[in-house]
N, C-alpha and C positions, 0 to 999 in steps of 0.2 A: 319937390314936396307939394302935395295936393293943397288945393285951396280949401280951408276949413269952412268957409262960408258955403261953397258949393256942396260939400258933404252934408251939411245941415239942411240945405235946400232939398237934396235928394231924399234924405230921411223923412223930411216933412211931407214930400209928395207921396212917398210910399205909405205913410200913416194915413194920409188923406184918402188914398185909393182904398185902403182897407176899410176905413170908416164909411167911404162912399158905398163900397160893395155890401158891407154888413148892414148898414142902417138905411141906406138910400135905395140902391138898386135891388138888393135882396128883399127888402121889406116892401118897397113900392111897386117894383116890376116883377118880383118873384124870379129873378135871374139866378141861374145855377150853372157853374162851370165845372165840368167833369174832366179831370186830367186824362191824358192819353193812356196811362197805365192803370187806370182805375175804372170801376163800374159803380154807378150810383144806385143804391138800394133805397127804394122809396117806401115811406110809411105815411099813410093818410090818416090825419088826426081826427077829422070829422067830415061829414058830407054836408053840402049845401041843400037848401030846400029843393025838393023835386028829384033828388038823386036817391039811389038805393041806400038804405041806411044800415042794414044788417047783412052779415055773411050767412050763407046757408048753413044748416046744422052740421057740425063736425068739420067745417072747413076753416082754415087759418090764413089762406092766401086769397086776396081779392082779385077777381079777373074782370069785374064789371064796375069798377069805381067804388066799391064798398070801402068803408073805413077799415084800416088795418094794413097789414103787409100787402104790398102790391106785387102782383106777378110780373108786371112789366118793369124792367130796369132801365137805367139811363146809361147809354153808351158814351164814350168820351166825346165831349162837345159842349155847346152853349145852349141852355134851355131857359125859357121864360114861363111865367105862370106858376112857378113852384114857390108860392108864398110861404114864408116861414111860419106863419100863423096857421097854415093848413097842412103843409107837407114837411116831413123831415127826410132829408137826403143824407144817407151814410155812404161815404166813399170806401169801397173795398177793393183790394188788389185782385188781379186776375187769378184764376185757379190754374196753376202750372203743374203739369205731370212730367216729371223728368224721364230721360231715356231709360229703358229697361224697367219701367214701372207702368202700372195701370191705375186708374182711378175708379174706386167703387162708390156708387152713388146710393144714398139713402134719401128717399123722398119723404118730406114731413107732411105732405098733404096729397090728396088724390083719392081715387076710388078705393074701395075695399078689395083686398086680394081675396080671390075665391078660397073657400075652405078646402084644405088639403094642399094648397100651394104655399110656398114661403117666399117666392120672389115675384116682384112686379113684372108684368109683361112689357115688351119693348113697344114704344110708341115713337112716332115721328116728332122730334122736338129739337132738332139741330144739336145733337149731343148734349142735351139738357141745358142748352143756352137759351131756349125759348120756354120759359116757365108757363106762360099763358097757353102756348100750343100743347104743352105736356098735359095740362089739366083739361083743356078742351078736347083732346084726343083720347081721353079715358085713362091717362096715366094713373098708376096705382101707388098708394102710399106704402112705404116700407123699403126693404132692400130690393134693388133693381137687378134683373137678369143682365141688362145691358151695362156696359162699362165704357169708360173713355180712355183712350190711349194717350201716348206722350204728346204734349203740346200745351198751348195756353188757351184757356176758355173763360168766357164771361158767364160765370155761373151765379145764379141768384141763390146766395147762401141762406136766404130766408126760407127757401123752399127745399133746397138740396144741400145735403152734407156729404162732402167728398172725402173718402179715405184712400190714401195712397199705399199700394202694396206691390210686391215684386212680381215680375213675370215668372212663369213656371219654366224651368230649364231641365231637360232630360239629357244626361251625359251619354257619351258614346258607349255602345255595347250594353245599354240599359234600356228598360222600357218603363212606361208609366201606367200603373193600374188605376183606373178611374172609377170613382164612386160618385154617382149623381145624387145631389141632395134634394132635388125637386123632380117632379114628374109623376106619372101614374104608378100605382102599386105594381109590384112584380106579380106575374101570373102564379097561381098556386102550383106547387110542385117544382118550381124553378128557384135557383139561387142567384140568378142574374137576370137583368132585363134583356129585352130583345135588341138586336143590332139595328141601329138607326143610321141612315145615311143623310148627308147634306148639311151636317152641323160643323164641318171644318174642324175636326178633332176637338169637338166640344167648345170651340171658341165662339160659335154662334149658338149659345145655349137656348135662346128663344126659339130657334128653328128646331132644336132638339125637343123642346116642349110642344111645339106645334105639331111635330111628327109623331106625337104620342110616345115619347121616350119614357122609360121607367126609371123611377128613383131606385137607388141602390147600386150594387155592383154591376159594372158594365162589361160585356164580352170583348169590346174593342179595347185596344191599348194604343198609347201614343208613343212614337219612336223618338229617337234623339233629336233635340232641337229646342227652340224657345217658343213658348206659346202664351197667348193672352187669355188666360183662363181665370174665370171669376171664382175665387175661393168660396164665395157664398153659394155657388152653383155646383161646383165639383171639388172633390178631394182627390189628390194624385199621390200615389205611393210609388216611389222609384225602386225598381228591383233589377237585378242583373238579367240579361237575356239567358235563355236556356241554351246551354252548349252541349252538343253531342260529339264526343271525341271520335277520332278515327278508330275503327275497330268495333264500334258500337252502332246500334240503331236505337231510335227513341220510339217506344210504343206509346201512343197518345190515348189517354183515358179522359174522355170529355164528360163533365158533370152537367153540362147544359145542352139544350137543343131538344128537338123532337125525338121520340123513340123511333129508331130506324129498324129496318128489316134485318134479321140475323142472317149473315152470309155463310155460316159454317155448316149448315145442314143439320139433319137430325142426329147424325152420329156424334157430333161434338155437343156435349151437354154441360159444359163447365163455364159458360160465359156468353155474353152478347157481343159479337163482333159485327160492326156496322160500317157503313160508308163514312167518309170524311164529312164533318158538319153535324152528325147526329150524336145523340147521347149514347155513350158506351165506349167500347174499345175499338179504335179505328183499325180497319183492315190494312191500310197502307202505313207502315212505320216511317219515321223521319230518318233520313241519312245523316252522316256527319256534317256538322255546321252549327251556326248560331240561329236561334229562332226567337221571335218576340211572342213568347207564350204567356198567356194570363194564367199564372199558377194558382189563382183562386177558382178558376172555372175549368182548368185542365190540369192534368198531371202527366208528366212524361217519365216513363220508366225506362232506364237505360238497360239494354240487353247486349252483352258482348257477343259479337259474331265471330270472333277469332277463337282458337282453341283456348279453353279455360281450364287452368290447373287448380284443383282443390286438394289440400293437404290435410290428411288426418294425422297430424303431428303436433305435439304440444309446443315445440320450439320453433316452428316455422309457419309463416302465413304469407300469402301472396299480396301484391299491392292492391288488388281489388277488394280485399277484406271480406270476401264472401265466406272464407273459411276461418274467420277469426274465432268462431265458437266451436270449431272442430278440434278434437284432441286425439292423441294416440289411442288406438283401439286395444282394450284389454280383453283377452280371450282365455279360455280354460281348455286344456287339452284333455284327451281321453283318459290319460293316466293321472289327471287331477292337478297338473301343474298350471298355474296362471302365468301368462307371459304377455308382453306388449309387442305390438307390431305397428309400423308406420305404413300408411297407404296413400298413394296419390292417384286421383281419378281425373282424367282429361275428358272434358265434354265439349260439345260444339252445338250451338243453337243456330239453325239456319235463319236467314233474314225473313223468309216467308213464314216460318213457324213461330217467330218471336211473339206476334200478337196472341197466338193460342197459348203460349207459355204464360204470358201475363194474364190473359183471361182466366186461365186455370188456377194460377197460384198468386196473382197479384203483384209479385216482384220476384227477383232472383233469389233473395234471401229465403223466401218461403220454399222455393224449389229445393234449395240445399237442405233446409231443416226438415221439410215434410217428405222428401223423396230420397235424396241421395244419402243423407246421414243414416236413416234407419235401414235402407236397403243394403248399403255397403257394410255397416257395422254388424247387422244380423247375419249377413252372408258369411263373413269371416268367423263369427262366433260359432255358427253352425258347422262350418268347415273344420274348425279346430277341434270340435268335440268328436270328430270321426277318426282322429289319429292321435298318436302320442307326439310329444314335442320333437323327438328325433326324426320321426317320419315326416312331420310337417316341415322341418327345416330341409330335409333331403329332397322333398318333392315341391320345393318352392316354385319352380318354373311351371310345373303342371297346374298347381293351384292358381297361379297368376293367370294362366290361359283360361282356366275354368271360370274364374271370377270375371274376367273380361267378357266372356260369352254370356254369362248369367246377367250381368249388369247391363250389357248392351240390349238384351231382350227386354229387360224391365223399362229402361229409359226410352225405348222406341214407343212405348205406350203413352209417354208424356211429351212426345214431339221433340225429344232431345237426342242427339247423336252421342253415343259413348265411343270416344276415340280410342282410349286405352286405359287399362287398369294396371297399376304398378305397385308391387309390394316393396316397401323400403326396408328400413332397419327392423330386424326381429331381435327382441331382447328376451332370451329365455331366463328362467329363474337362476339366481346366482349359484345355488348349490348344484343344480344340474349343469350349469355353464362350467363350473369348476371341474366336474367329472368329465365333461366333453373336452374341456381344455387339456386335462391330464391325459386323456385317451389320445387326443390329437397330437399332443407333444410326444407321447410314446410312439405313435405311428410315424410321426415325422422323424423321430430319432432312429427308428428302424430303417426308414427310407434313407436317412442320412448315413447310417452304418453301411447299408447295402451299397449306397452310392460310393462311400469311401472304399469299401471292399473292391467294388468294380474298378474304382480309380486306381487302387493299389495293384490289382491284377493287370490293368491296362499299363500302369507304370512299369510293372515287372516285365511284361511283354515288350514294352518299348525299350527298357534297358537291355533285355536280352537281344532284341533286334539290333539295338545300338552297339552292343558288345560284338555281335556277329558281324555287323557292318565294320566295326573297328578292326576285328580280327581278319576280316576279308582283305583289308588293305595289306596286313602282314602276310596273309596267305598268298595274295597276288604277288606281293614283293618277294616272298620265298620262292613261289613258282617261277617268277621272273629270274630270281637268283639261280634256281636250279637249272632253268633253261639256259641262263647265261653261262653257268658252270659247265653244263653239258656241251653247250656250243664252244666254250673255251677249251674243254677237254678234247672235244672232237677236233677243234682247230689244232690243239697241241698234237693230237694223234696224227692228224693229217700232216702237220708240219714235220712230226717225227718220221712218219712214213716217207714224206718227201725228202727229208734229210737223209734217211736210210738209203732211199733210192739214189739220192744224189751221191752219198758216200760209196754205194755199190758201184755206181757208174764211174765215180772218181777212181775207185780201186781198180776197176776193170780197165779204165782208161790209163791209169798209172802203170798197171801191169803191162798193158799193151805197149804203152810208151817206153817202159823199161826194156821190154822185149825188142822194140824197134830200135831203141837207143843201143841196146847191146848188139843187135844185128848190124846197126849202122856203124857202131864203133868197131865191130868185128870187120865189117866190110872196109871201114876206113883203115883200120889197123892192117887189114890184109892188103889194102891198096898201098898203104905206106910201106908195109913190109915188102910188098912186091916192088914198090918204087925204090925202097932202100936196097931191096934185094937186087934190083936191076942196077942201082947205083953202085952198090958194093959188090955187085956180082964179079966185077973185075978185080976187087981187092982180094977177096978170098972166098973160096967156095966153102971153107970151113966156117969162116965167120958168117957167111950167108946161111949156111946150113943151120948154124947155131941160132942165128936171128930168126930163121924160119921156124925152127923148133920152138924157140921162146914165144914167138908171136902166136903160133898155133896153140901153145899152152895157155897163154893169156886169154886168147879168144875162147878156148874151151872152158876156161875158168869163169869168164864173164857169162858165157852161155849157161854154164852150170848154175851160176848164182841166180840168173834170171829164171831158169827153169825151176830151180829150187824154190825161189820166192813165189813163183806162180803156183807151183805144186803146194807150197805151204798155204797159200790163200785158199786153194781148192780144198786142201785137207781141212783147213779151219772151217770153211763153209760146210763141208760134209760133216765135220765133227760137231760144230755148234748149231748147224742149221742156218738157213738163210736169214730167218727173223732174228735169232740170237746174235748172229754175226753182225747184222745191221745194228742191233742195240749196242753191241760191243764197239763198233766203229763210232757210233754216235757218242757213246760215253767217252771214248778215247778222244774224240774231237772236242767235247765239252771240257774234258779234264785239262786240255791244253790251256784253257783260260783260267784254270784254278778256281772254278765255280763249284761250291759245295751243294751238290744237288740232293744227296741222300745223307741225312744225319746218321747218327749211330742207329743202325737199322738191324732188326732181328731177321735174319735170313733163314728161311726154312724151306724144305722141299715140299712139305704138305703130303697129302694122301696120294696126289698124282705126280709128285715131283720125283727127281732122281739125284744122284750124287753129282751129276754134271751141273745141275743148277746151283748147288752149293759151291762147287769149285769156281763156277763163273762169277758168283757173287764175290768170293774172296779175291778173285782176280781183279774185279772192278774196284774193290776197296784198295787194293795195293796200287792200282794205277792212279787213283784219286789222291791217295796220301801215302807216300813211301814210308812214313813213320809207322804205319800200321803193321808193316812187316815185322818190326821189332817187338811190338806189344799189341798184338791183335786182341780186340775186345769183343769181336763179333764171333758168335758161335753158331754153328749150323744146327738147325732143329730138323730133325727127321720127321 
């Protein structure tokens, strides 16, 4: 716990010091202490004998010891001789200008500002911290062109009044349009002052004034950034930069500058095209990009350099909106029918011709309204009056080519290239359209019927060919069957002939064999007879003779049988013929197998036949079926 006695002692000493300063040091020695964060503003109450007693007329700040507000201030520190009975010292804080701000200074005393000017000129006065120097160097009362930037200043507020304001900031892709509030008058016939150099983007406005800058609109602009601009000296309007899109050029029309020499020659009489920097339409257009253009002193007209489509159609407009006021063209035909048609015109403005187009028309909208709209509209109206609606519709292609040629010739005179002219939708009158539609439907129906007829004929031909093709398979199959049958019959005939030949050979062989056997048997019998005869020769001649006679008789019998058989075959062959006998033998051989080869057959001789054929047939039947002998059902037809 502190000693209360000591506290009282300290308080007493502090009170004593204050009393000592106020009543002793301050009164007797005129001592003044200025703190380190303050400035002492001095007011002199009266002057002593021998000193200047009065301020000059119109002045309020004393610079030579006159009574009144003193120009000289007291910086932080210790001062003597400032007796309270003669001087009043007021402690004021420093003037502080924050970051991003500037201080505007208003002088309450000084020389008169010249007539026509509104700002005091810049003088050397240590940023207004030396009031005496300001006044001695001819500083002028009123608003000052000079300003103070961010920082702390010992400003004599008895002479200067400081207002704090923001710095000027220009955003990206924008420009500042400057209007000077002080300077010389603008030259007659101009809307902006002349370009002045050396003023650091109007931040050194006193240099601007010294270089004879003009008040009013300035041709220069300031770009993106922060600037210490005195709003009492200049006004800044922030606007977007001028952007020229790809596919366009910017034709510059300058409203300021000296009159330049016309570069178009005597043939072009529709405008003044000059070099860059002069008043008029600049010969060289700006390409795509962003430009810091002062839109109050210059105008940039965008001209498309790509193919530009303009639609004369009520329901359609392109993005450029140059055709927003164009509508479907209404024309009247030779036969008195009104009808509508849509037209599209494609144009191209060369880059080098863009300034001439702008010099002639002022902008692209005027080109459309003053040239393209009347030219194209009147052409199609005149063209429609030369033909009826049907002819107009049927000759659309030729009329489109004619329109293209005519419009190209017209636009060449205006430095514009006509790329193509296209006729769009044509809307005839409803009554006529119904007639045409009915006619077209009838024609199409006819075509449809003809097509269907041809299709039916084609289908009939196809079906006929298909049937023939299908029958061809049967024909081929029948032909193959015939060939197979023929080949089978031929094979059968061959086989029959072979069998007949075989039977014939067999019969001949059998006859020969029978003959040989008979001969052999006869020889054998003869030999046996001889042997027996020899054996029995001794028994009896009678018996031998008898045996001999018997053997000879038998031999003769067998020989007779063989001869008779052979003769019978020969007679049969002679009687039947070789072919019939062969058939007979074939039939005889087949009948042995009991195979029914011939059903109940009608046997006839025919025109060339004879009775032998009928008998042979009956014989064949009897051999095949013995029952036929009893009840024959076959009758011979002569």
